[in-house]
C-alpha positions as semicolon CSV with decimal commas, in nm:
position;residue;x (nm);y (nm);z (nm)
1;M;14,716;15,912;12,908
2;T;14,789;15,745;12,572
3;N;14,747;15,393;12,709
4;E;14,395;15,486;12,820
5;Y;14,301;15,500;12,450
6;Q;14,321;15,275;12,148
7;L;14,304;15,362;11,781
8;A;13,994;15,271;11,583
9;Q;13,988;15,271;11,205
10;I;13,737;15,223;10,929
11;N;13,829;15,193;10,568
12;I;13,607;15,127;10,273
13;A;13,672;15,030;9,916
14;K;13,453;15,010;9,609
15;A;13,520;14,688;9,420
16;I;13,536;14,706;9,041
17;A;13,315;14,396;9,030
18;P;13,123;14,170;9,270
19;L;13,358;13,964;9,488
20;D;13,257;13,641;9,313
21;H;13,363;13,782;8,972
22;P;13,692;13,643;8,828
23;T;13,838;13,997;8,826
24;M;13,830;13,997;9,208
25;K;13,991;13,653;9,251
26;G;14,335;13,792;9,342
27;F;14,184;13,998;9,621
28;V;13,952;13,727;9,752
29;D;14,223;13,460;9,743
30;Q;14,447;13,655;9,982
31;L;14,176;13,780;10,217
32;D;14,208;13,503;10,478
33;Y;14,585;13,542;10,487
34;I;14,572;13,921;10,523
35;N;14,309;13,896;10,798
36;E;14,518;13,637;10,982
37;L;14,820;13,861;10,943
38;A;14,626;14,144;11,110
39;D;14,507;13,916;11,390
40;K;14,867;13,819;11,471
41;S;15,019;14,166;11,433
42;P;15,168;14,343;11,735
43;G;14,918;14,594;11,870
44;F;14,612;14,436;11,709
45;V;14,304;14,441;11,936
46;W;13,988;14,365;11,734
47;R;13,841;14,364;11,384
48;L;13,492;14,360;11,242
49;Q;13,409;14,018;11,102
50;T;13,129;13,777;11,029
51;E;13,126;13,414;11,139
52;D;13,330;13,344;10,825
53;G;13,613;13,558;10,959
54;D;13,593;13,864;10,738
55;A;13,365;14,161;10,686
56;T;13,318;14,152;10,307
57;A;12,970;13,998;10,339
58;L;12,848;14,294;10,544
59;K;12,651;14,537;10,330
60;V;12,687;14,864;10,517
61;F;12,639;15,110;10,231
62;D;12,370;15,144;9,965
63;D;12,622;15,051;9,698
64;P;12,669;14,671;9,718
65;L;13,022;14,701;9,574
66;I;13,147;14,896;9,877
67;I;13,317;14,673;10,130
68;V;13,413;14,776;10,480
69;N;13,700;14,700;10,712
70;M;13,703;14,818;11,071
71;S;13,951;14,745;11,349
72;V;14,102;14,862;11,677
73;W;14,475;14,885;11,749
74;E;14,683;14,968;12,057
75;S;14,844;15,264;11,882
76;L;14,879;15,458;11,560
77;E;15,226;15,309;11,521
78;S;15,101;14,950;11,541
79;L;14,835;15,008;11,275
80;K;15,081;15,194;11,053
81;A;15,333;14,909;11,085
82;Y;15,069;14,656;10,976
83;V;14,942;14,865;10,683
84;Y;15,269;14,988;10,537
85;F;15,526;14,720;10,627
86;G;15,535;14,344;10,587
87;D;15,314;14,131;10,366
88;H;15,009;14,360;10,382
89;V;15,189;14,630;10,186
90;E;15,204;14,404;9,878
91;A;14,825;14,370;9,875
92;F;14,794;14,743;9,943
93;K;15,009;14,823;9,638
94;K;14,780;14,613;9,414
95;R;14,454;14,774;9,529
96;K;14,408;14,950;9,193
97;N;14,363;14,605;9,036
98;W;14,045;14,551;9,237
99;F;13,910;14,884;9,362
100;E;13,796;15,214;9,217
101;K;13,945;15,540;9,339
102;L;13,687;15,717;9,554
103;D;13,635;16,092;9,546
104;F;13,574;16,104;9,923
105;P;13,769;15,975;10,224
106;S;13,796;15,598;10,238
107;L;13,982;15,583;10,571
108;A;13,909;15,746;10,906
109;L;14,102;15,705;11,230
110;W;13,988;15,806;11,579
111;W;14,064;15,730;11,942
112;V;13,837;15,519;12,161
113;P;13,868;15,447;12,533
114;K;14,070;15,131;12,594
115;G;13,843;14,826;12,579
116;Q;13,568;14,998;12,379
117;I;13,462;14,843;12,048
118;P;13,329;15,108;11,808
119;K;12,990;15,068;11,646
120;L;12,962;15,059;11,268
121;K;12,719;15,350;11,269
122;S;12,964;15,576;11,452
123;A;13,246;15,461;11,223
124;K;13,044;15,565;10,917
125;E;12,987;15,901;11,089
126;K;13,366;15,939;11,125
127;L;13,407;15,900;10,748
128;E;13,137;16,160;10,693
129;L;13,297;16,396;10,947
130;L;13,631;16,363;10,772
131;K;13,464;16,434;10,438
132;L;13,292;16,748;10,572
133;Q;13,560;16,892;10,802
134;G;13,888;16,735;10,700
135;P;14,119;16,592;10,968
136;T;14,025;16,689;11,325
137;P;14,084;16,523;11,664
138;N;13,747;16,346;11,609
139;A;13,838;16,185;11,274
140;F;14,179;16,197;11,111
141;T;14,420;16,024;10,873
142;F;14,770;15,880;10,877
143;T;14,902;16,194;10,709
144;R;14,735;16,426;10,964
145;P;14,709;16,234;11,295
146;F;14,595;16,377;11,628
147;P;14,676;16,257;11,979
148;P;14,398;16,132;12,209
149;Q;14,189;16,414;12,358
150;E;14,073;16,432;12,721
């Protein structure tokens, strides 16, 4: 049953300054590399992006400093390997240099049928669901994952 589903994720971050501000240069300078790293990672399926190849130009929330990242992976393990191991982890460790700590969930994971690309609206709903209910089979986290549900 597991190979009938793929893992979708949305994560958001609130920048400490607009992306064109010098404070954000370290983040912006590595964005293409980190996105390319994701694209080439084992288990990667899809990511939200504009014609420029990233999603930072998409204004999805009322706050213009909130940026969004959304992707689909073959498994929880493949996404976890990308996030926590290899070159991405160095950028992840430096996130406090560029982003504020949010007082609500900034990451939501959920299962989608294989081949389905999640819509941004439903991804935002997953973040809200996680905020309201905590981890459930409908929206969960790395620390409290759930298997795909029939």
